[in-house]
C-alpha positions as CSV (number, residue, x, y, z in Angstrom):
1,M,-72.7,-45.8,95.0
2,P,-69.8,-47.8,93.5
3,I,-69.4,-51.5,93.7
4,G,-68.0,-52.6,97.1
5,L,-66.6,-55.8,98.5
6,H,-70.0,-56.6,100.1
7,H,-71.6,-56.6,96.7
8,L,-69.0,-59.2,95.6
9,R,-69.6,-61.3,98.6
10,Y,-73.4,-61.2,98.0
11,F,-72.9,-62.2,94.4
12,V,-70.6,-65.1,95.2
13,A,-73.0,-66.4,97.8
14,V,-75.9,-66.4,95.3
15,A,-73.8,-68.0,92.6
16,E,-72.6,-70.8,95.0
17,E,-76.1,-71.4,96.4
18,G,-78.0,-71.1,93.1
19,H,-80.8,-69.6,95.0
20,V,-81.4,-66.1,96.5
21,T,-83.3,-67.2,99.5
22,R,-80.6,-69.8,100.5
23,A,-77.9,-67.2,99.9
24,A,-79.8,-64.7,102.1
25,R,-80.0,-67.3,104.9
26,R,-76.3,-68.0,104.6
27,L,-75.4,-64.3,104.6
28,R,-77.9,-63.6,107.4
29,I,-79.6,-60.8,105.6
30,A,-83.2,-60.3,104.4
31,Q,-84.0,-61.9,101.0
32,P,-85.6,-58.7,99.6
33,S,-82.4,-56.7,100.6
34,L,-80.2,-59.3,98.9
35,S,-82.3,-59.2,95.7
36,A,-82.0,-55.4,95.6
37,Q,-78.2,-55.5,96.0
38,I,-77.9,-58.0,93.2
39,R,-80.1,-55.9,90.9
40,Y,-77.9,-52.8,91.8
41,L,-74.8,-54.8,90.9
42,E,-76.2,-55.9,87.6
43,R,-77.0,-52.2,86.8
44,Q,-73.5,-51.2,87.6
45,V,-72.1,-54.1,85.4
46,G,-74.4,-53.2,82.6
47,G,-76.2,-56.5,82.1
48,P,-77.7,-59.6,83.8
49,L,-75.4,-61.8,85.9
50,F,-78.1,-64.4,86.6
51,R,-80.9,-66.1,84.8
52,R,-84.0,-66.5,87.0
53,H,-86.0,-69.7,86.8
54,P,-88.6,-71.4,89.2
55,R,-85.9,-73.4,90.9
56,G,-83.6,-70.5,91.6
57,V,-80.9,-68.8,89.5
58,E,-78.0,-69.7,87.2
59,L,-75.1,-67.7,85.9
60,T,-75.1,-66.0,82.6
61,P,-71.9,-65.9,80.5
62,A,-71.3,-62.5,82.0
63,G,-71.9,-63.9,85.5
64,E,-69.4,-66.7,84.9
65,A,-66.7,-64.2,84.0
66,F,-67.7,-62.0,86.9
67,L,-67.5,-64.9,89.4
68,T,-63.9,-65.7,88.6
69,E,-62.8,-62.1,89.1
70,A,-65.0,-61.6,92.1
71,R,-63.4,-64.5,93.9
72,A,-59.9,-63.3,93.1
73,A,-60.8,-59.8,94.4
74,L,-62.2,-61.2,97.6
75,A,-59.1,-63.4,98.1
76,A,-56.8,-60.5,97.5
77,A,-58.7,-58.3,100.0
78,D,-58.5,-61.1,102.6
79,A,-54.8,-61.5,102.0
80,A,-54.3,-57.7,102.3
81,V,-56.1,-57.7,105.7
82,A,-54.1,-60.7,106.9
83,A,-50.8,-59.1,105.9
84,A,-51.7,-55.8,107.6
85,R,-52.6,-57.7,110.8
86,R,-49.3,-59.6,110.7
87,A,-47.3,-56.4,110.2
88,S,-49.1,-54.7,113.1
89,R,-48.8,-57.6,115.5
90,P,-45.7,-59.7,114.6
91,S,-45.8,-63.3,115.6
92,R,-43.2,-64.4,118.0
93,L,-42.0,-67.9,118.9
94,R,-39.6,-68.5,121.9
95,L,-37.3,-71.4,121.3
96,G,-35.2,-72.9,124.1
97,L,-31.8,-74.6,123.3
98,I,-30.1,-76.9,125.8
99,V,-26.3,-77.2,125.7
100,G,-25.5,-80.1,123.4
101,T,-28.3,-79.7,120.9
102,Q,-26.4,-77.4,118.5
103,I,-26.1,-80.1,115.8
104,E,-26.8,-80.5,112.1
105,V,-30.4,-81.4,112.3
106,T,-31.3,-78.6,114.7
107,S,-29.3,-76.0,112.7
108,T,-31.1,-77.1,109.5
109,V,-34.5,-76.8,111.2
110,L,-33.7,-73.2,112.3
111,Y,-32.5,-72.2,108.8
112,A,-35.6,-73.8,107.2
113,Y,-37.9,-72.2,109.6
114,R,-36.4,-68.7,109.2
115,S,-36.5,-69.1,105.4
116,R,-40.2,-70.1,105.3
117,H,-41.6,-67.9,108.1
118,E,-40.0,-64.5,107.8
119,E,-43.0,-63.0,109.4
120,V,-42.3,-64.9,112.7
121,A,-39.9,-63.4,115.2
122,L,-37.9,-66.4,116.4
123,D,-36.3,-65.8,119.8
124,L,-33.5,-68.2,120.8
125,V,-33.0,-68.8,124.5
126,E,-29.9,-70.9,125.4
127,H,-29.9,-72.9,128.6
128,S,-27.2,-74.8,130.5
129,F,-27.4,-78.2,132.1
130,A,-29.0,-76.5,135.1
131,D,-32.3,-76.6,133.2
132,P,-32.4,-79.6,130.9
133,S,-36.0,-78.6,129.8
134,A,-34.5,-75.5,128.2
135,G,-37.1,-73.3,129.8
136,L,-40.2,-75.4,129.0
137,N,-40.8,-76.5,132.6
138,G,-40.9,-72.9,133.8
139,G,-42.9,-71.6,130.8
140,E,-40.1,-69.4,129.6
141,V,-40.3,-70.8,126.1
142,D,-42.9,-72.2,123.7
143,V,-40.8,-75.0,122.2
144,A,-37.3,-76.3,122.8
145,F,-34.5,-78.5,121.5
146,V,-33.6,-80.9,124.4
147,M,-31.8,-84.1,125.3
148,P,-34.1,-86.3,127.4
149,P,-34.5,-87.9,129.8
150,F,-35.2,-85.2,132.4
151,A,-38.0,-84.5,134.9
152,H,-41.2,-82.9,133.5
153,E,-44.9,-83.0,133.7
154,G,-46.7,-83.7,130.5
155,L,-44.3,-82.5,127.9
156,R,-44.4,-84.0,124.4
157,F,-41.3,-85.1,122.6
158,E,-40.4,-85.8,118.9
159,T,-37.0,-87.5,118.5
160,L,-34.9,-85.8,115.9
161,W,-31.6,-87.7,116.3
162,S,-30.0,-90.5,118.3
163,A,-26.3,-90.8,118.7
164,P,-24.2,-93.5,120.4
165,R,-22.5,-92.4,123.6
166,V,-18.7,-92.4,124.0
167,A,-16.4,-92.3,127.0
168,V,-14.5,-89.0,127.2
169,L,-11.0,-89.9,128.6
170,P,-7.6,-88.2,128.9
171,S,-5.2,-89.5,126.2
172,G,-3.0,-91.3,128.7
173,H,-5.8,-93.3,130.3
174,P,-5.3,-97.1,130.3
175,L,-8.5,-97.5,128.2
176,A,-7.7,-94.8,125.8
177,G,-6.4,-97.1,123.1
178,R,-9.4,-99.5,123.2
179,A,-11.8,-99.8,120.2
180,E,-14.7,-100.1,122.7
181,V,-15.3,-100.2,126.4
182,S,-18.0,-101.2,128.8
183,V,-19.4,-98.4,131.0
184,R,-18.6,-100.5,134.1
185,E,-14.9,-100.3,133.3
186,L,-15.1,-96.6,134.1
187,F,-16.8,-96.8,137.5
188,D,-13.7,-96.6,139.6
189,E,-12.9,-93.1,138.1
190,P,-14.2,-89.8,139.3
191,W,-17.1,-88.8,137.0
192,I,-18.1,-85.4,135.8
193,V,-21.4,-84.3,137.3
194,A,-24.0,-82.2,135.5
195,E,-24.7,-79.2,137.6
196,T,-28.5,-79.4,137.8
197,D,-31.2,-80.1,140.4
198,D,-32.9,-82.4,137.9
199,Q,-32.1,-85.9,139.4
200,V,-33.4,-87.7,136.3
201,C,-31.0,-85.9,134.0
202,R,-28.1,-86.1,136.4
203,D,-28.5,-89.8,137.1
204,W,-28.8,-90.7,133.4
205,W,-25.5,-89.1,132.5
206,L,-23.9,-90.8,135.5
207,A,-25.1,-94.1,134.1
208,M,-26.8,-94.8,137.5
209,G,-29.0,-97.5,135.9
210,H,-25.8,-99.6,135.3
211,R,-24.3,-99.1,138.8
212,T,-24.5,-101.3,141.9
213,A,-22.6,-98.9,144.1
214,P,-22.7,-95.1,144.6
215,P,-20.6,-93.3,142.0
216,K,-17.3,-91.6,142.7
217,L,-18.1,-88.0,141.9
218,G,-15.8,-85.4,140.5
219,Q,-16.3,-81.7,139.7
220,R,-19.6,-80.3,138.4
221,T,-20.2,-78.5,135.1
222,R,-23.0,-76.7,133.2
223,S,-21.2,-76.9,129.9
224,I,-19.4,-79.3,127.6
225,D,-16.4,-76.9,127.4
226,K,-15.7,-77.2,131.1
227,F,-16.2,-81.0,130.9
228,I,-13.6,-81.3,128.2
229,Q,-11.1,-79.1,130.0
230,L,-11.5,-81.2,133.2
231,V,-10.9,-84.4,131.3
232,A,-7.8,-83.0,129.6
233,A,-6.6,-82.1,133.1
234,R,-7.1,-85.8,134.2
235,E,-9.6,-84.8,136.9
236,V,-12.7,-86.6,135.6
237,V,-14.1,-89.0,133.0
238,G,-17.7,-89.1,131.7
239,L,-20.1,-89.8,128.8
240,A,-21.0,-87.7,125.8
241,A,-22.8,-88.1,122.5
242,D,-20.4,-89.3,119.8
243,W,-20.8,-86.1,117.7
244,V,-18.9,-84.3,120.5
245,A,-15.7,-85.9,119.2
246,S,-16.0,-84.0,115.9
247,V,-16.5,-80.7,117.6
248,F,-14.1,-81.0,120.6
249,T,-11.2,-83.1,119.4
250,R,-8.0,-81.7,120.8
251,P,-4.7,-82.9,122.1
252,G,-5.0,-84.7,125.4
253,I,-8.6,-86.0,124.8
254,V,-9.7,-89.4,123.5
255,F,-13.3,-90.5,122.7
256,V,-13.9,-94.3,123.0
257,P,-17.3,-95.9,122.0
258,V,-19.2,-97.4,125.0
259,A,-20.9,-100.7,124.1
260,D,-23.5,-101.0,126.7
261,V,-25.3,-97.7,127.3
262,E,-28.3,-96.2,125.7
263,P,-27.8,-93.6,122.9
264,A,-28.1,-89.9,123.5
265,T,-31.2,-88.4,122.0
266,T,-31.9,-85.0,120.7
267,A,-35.6,-84.0,120.5
268,V,-37.9,-81.1,120.0
269,A,-40.3,-80.7,123.0
270,W,-43.4,-78.7,123.7
271,R,-46.3,-78.3,126.1
272,P,-49.5,-79.9,124.6
273,D,-51.6,-78.2,127.2
274,R,-50.8,-74.8,125.7
275,P,-52.1,-75.0,122.0
276,N,-50.1,-72.8,119.7
277,P,-50.2,-73.0,115.9
278,L,-46.7,-71.6,115.7
279,V,-45.4,-74.5,117.8
280,D,-47.4,-77.0,115.7
281,G,-45.8,-75.6,112.5
282,F,-42.3,-75.7,114.0
283,V,-42.7,-79.3,115.1
284,D,-44.0,-80.3,111.7
285,L,-41.0,-78.7,110.0
286,A,-38.6,-80.4,112.5
287,R,-40.1,-83.8,111.5
288,E,-39.8,-82.9,107.8
289,V,-36.1,-82.0,108.2
290,R,-35.4,-85.1,110.4
291,D,-36.9,-87.4,107.8
292,A,-35.0,-85.7,104.9
293,I,-31.7,-85.9,106.7
294,G,-32.3,-89.5,107.7
295,L,-33.2,-90.4,104.1
296,A,-30.1,-88.8,102.8
297,D,-27.9,-90.8,105.1
298,R,-29.7,-94.0,104.1
299,L,-29.1,-93.3,100.5
300,H,-25.4,-92.7,101.1
301,H,-25.2,-96.0,102.9
302,A,-27.1,-97.9,100.2
303,A,-24.7,-96.5,97.6
304,G,-21.7,-97.7,99.6
305,R,-20.6,-94.2,100.5
306,P,-20.0,-92.8,104.0
307,P,-22.4,-90.1,105.1
308,G,-21.4,-86.5,104.1
309,P,-19.5,-84.0,106.2
310,G,-21.2,-83.2,109.5
311,S,-23.3,-86.3,109.5
312,R,-22.4,-87.1,113.1
313,R,-25.3,-85.4,114.9
């Protein structure tokens, strides 16, 4: 009978325990059977692997050499089994994306995750403003890039980026030439309305926390593209994260900083009541990327240089 993996596991257990009886207890086999297997192994090797003494056993020089290779062989066997299991049952992670989260930090997270976890099938599911949870509330996805606040029950959030909000105005608007405006200066205008049943999300983008009267509502939209088109047509005004200016700049549109509203936040969100190691790994990587990008920008500022291209997130 040739040497098998079970012989290597028996040998390693005895070497680590320094005692056959303790090793047998650890392996949950009878001590006489374990002793017989070790004697068989020594016959196959051609010499003693252990010195026996009243307190137990210790490795011979041959045993020391054999232990190193035995551990490597067991590790290789375990790795082979794990690889086969991954290949036969590919891991899959469903990632939700809400409109407006396609920014530098999230793109970097996606690239890094695909590079480091080629064995994971990453399914991207895009959602409009209609579902600001990007599928998390309904259980359609495992993790999501979102822009809180919105209604939810028990989701966890890790902020990836915060950006000041700007007023999106037609170029001929009386406030278009200002360096900065107050949100209250826009309240007499018809506002774009996020087309969603989520009242928390809808009210936040309408700046309801700053109003003392009902808003004047304009048309509804599920996308930034339609919002920009309606502003250019002078039908509505509204708020957006400041990075929108770098993506949607076009004739007829002006972006003016708003001094007195909360910033827009991009976050990764997940359901803590559904433990998933793939989600944990994704969130950890998102934190790592966020911290690296934030450090790079701080170093640029410390050196007296503006942030690099695409730094508006």
